[in-house]
C-alpha positions in Angstrom: 104.4 48.3 141.9 100.7 47.7 141.5 100.8 49.0 137.9 103.5 46.5 137.0 101.6 43.7 138.7 98.5 44.8 136.7 100.5 44.7 133.5 101.9 41.2 134.3 98.4 39.9 135.2 97.0 41.2 131.9 99.9 39.7 130.0 99.3 36.3 131.8 95.6 36.4 130.9 96.4 37.2 127.3 94.7 40.6 127.5 95.9 43.8 125.9 98.0 46.0 128.2 96.3 49.4 127.7 95.0 52.3 129.9 91.5 50.9 130.1 92.5 47.4 131.2 95.1 48.6 133.7 92.6 51.0 135.2 90.1 48.2 135.6 92.7 46.0 137.4 93.8 48.8 139.7 90.3 49.8 140.6 89.2 46.2 141.1 92.1 45.9 143.7 90.6 48.8 145.5 93.3 51.4 144.7 93.1 54.8 143.2 94.4 55.2 139.7 97.3 57.5 139.1 97.0 58.5 135.5 100.6 59.6 135.2 102.0 56.3 136.5 99.6 54.4 134.3 100.6 56.3 131.1 104.3 56.1 132.0 104.1 52.3 132.4 102.3 51.9 129.1 104.8 54.1 127.3 107.7 52.1 128.9 106.2 48.8 127.8 105.9 49.8 124.1 108.0 47.4 122.0 108.9 45.3 125.0 108.6 41.5 124.6 107.3 40.7 128.1 107.7 37.0 127.7 111.4 37.3 126.8 112.0 39.6 129.8 110.3 37.1 132.1 112.4 34.3 130.7 115.6 36.3 131.2 114.6 37.1 134.8 113.9 33.4 135.4 117.3 32.4 134.1 119.1 35.0 136.3 117.1 33.8 139.4 117.9 30.2 138.7 121.6 30.9 138.3 121.8 32.8 141.6 119.7 30.2 143.5 121.9 27.4 142.1 124.9 28.9 143.8 126.4 30.8 140.8 128.0 33.9 142.1 128.4 37.1 140.1 131.9 37.9 138.9 132.2 40.7 141.4 132.1 38.2 144.2 135.6 37.0 143.3 137.3 40.4 143.8 137.3 40.5 147.7 138.9 37.0 147.8 141.7 38.3 145.5 142.3 41.3 147.7 142.5 39.1 150.8 145.1 37.0 149.2 147.2 40.0 148.1 147.0 41.5 151.7 148.1 38.1 153.2 151.1 38.0 150.8 152.0 41.7 151.6 151.8 40.9 155.3 154.0 37.9 155.0 156.6 40.0 153.0 156.5 42.6 155.8 157.1 40.0 158.5 160.0 38.4 156.6 161.7 41.8 156.4 161.6 42.0 160.2 163.1 38.6 160.7 165.1 38.2 157.5 
């Protein structure tokens, strides 16, 4: 996580996200630098528009906090309705 935080901090400050800068941030925080994690992060961020990704994450967070529910949340309600109808049909067969 600290590598992602370092990259976000560098982005926020308008600094280049490279090995040298991430290493400085991690060391300044008092942690040991894992070269493999650092290189993986930098390779993963190549070609990524961080500002766009942050905006997309913000929109998703706002939608969820405003009470918007994902489409999958509707499925359990539908199943409950179907089960209630099936139960009612079963009872009418007993008394019908």
